[in-house]
N, C-alpha and C positions, 0 to 999 in steps of 0.2 A: 234308146239299150236296154229304159228303166222299160220301156210299153213293152219290144224284145220279151222282155222276164216274165213280163205280169202279160204277153199273151199263152205265152210257153208256161204255166203256173197254171192258166185258167182251166178248168178244172180236174187237177190231180189232189191229193193227199193232202199235200209242205209237211211241215215240223210240227206235229202235234208230242203228244207227249212218249209219248212210247217209240217217239224214232227218237227225240231227245233225251230219253234215257239209253239207248241201244247205243251213240253220239255214245257221251257218259263212258260209257261202260270199256266200246271201243275202245277210249283213250285213256280211261283205271285200267284197263288190259294190258296196253299195249306200255304204260312208263313199266308197269311188274315185270313185262314181256324185257326192261331194257337190264334191268336189273338182276335177275335171272336166266344163269347160265344157260347150258345145249339146249338139251332137247326140250325141255318143260316152255323152257325162257321161246323155242323159238312155238309152241302150240297154244304156245300165253301168243306173240305176234297172229299165225295163222285163221284161232279164236277173234283179238281183234279187227284181223284184217275184216273175218264172213257176217262180226258185227256194226263192220262202218258201209259195208255194201250191202247188208241189208236194210239202214240203218237209209241207207238215200234209193236204196229199192224201193222202200215206204215214201219217204217223199215226192219221187217222183211218178208214183206208183196211179193209173188214172182210172183203177176200184176202188171206188170210193170208196165202197157201205164190206166190203171185205176187209179192208183198212179199217174202218168203224169196228163193225167189231172185233177184232187186232186189239184195237187201242181200250175197248169196254174193256177190253180179258183183263189186258195190265193194271187199267185204273180197278176193276173190286181186288185184282191182290193185291196190289193198292195198298191201298182204303184196307182192306181186312188187319193188312199190319198194320200198316201205320197208326190201325183207331187198337192197337191190343194193349203198342205201347203206350196210343191214348190215353184209353183205362188205368191200366195201370199208372201210370204218372199219376189222371187223378186219384188217386186210392192211397196215393200212397201220402197225397198233401190230404187227402180227406182222416186219416189214420190216426190227425192229431184231435180232431172232433167225435173222431169214431167210431164203431167198431162193428167189421163182416162176418154173417155170421155162415153157412150153409143150413138149408130148410134137412133133415136127419132125411126129409118123404122123395120129396126130386132135386133138393139137390141144388137152386138157386142160390142164388148169393139175396141177403140183407142186412143191410142197412143199418145200424143202431148208435140210438147216442149217443155217447159217452159217460157213466160220473150218476147213471141211474138206478142201479144197487140189478137185483135179482132183476126181471121183470120178463112176462111171459106175452114171445114170439108167435105173433100168426103172420102164415107165408103167404103171400099179395096173392102163389099162384095158385097152388090145391087147397089154401085156407087148414094148414098141419101147427097146431100151436105146438109151445117149446119153450121150458124154462131157462135161462142164459143171465147171465153177469155180465149188465153191458159198463 
């Protein structure tokens, strides 16, 4: 049985990050569809079924190049979203020891240590100088 499965999956895409996301999303939507009655619940059930079918289609697909590009697009969007949250978390953690100012000319954010009084800040991008309290 194991050898048959290995031969069957040879040359196929397999379960990548996007297929796993679709499977988990289908499960969550399916649970929501059970909790919501009426047409909305039915529509959610159909959406969950569609996600699950597309996930299995991706797993068993032999067009690995196309599935690779789809997975790369998914990972790009995922890292943009998780990166935004990670940067916000780091900024909150650093706010105890640093202040953040935007350059009035180019808009880039600079990080300045707290407790230095009034200081002249030079923008690392455009070279503009401005005075702020740290």
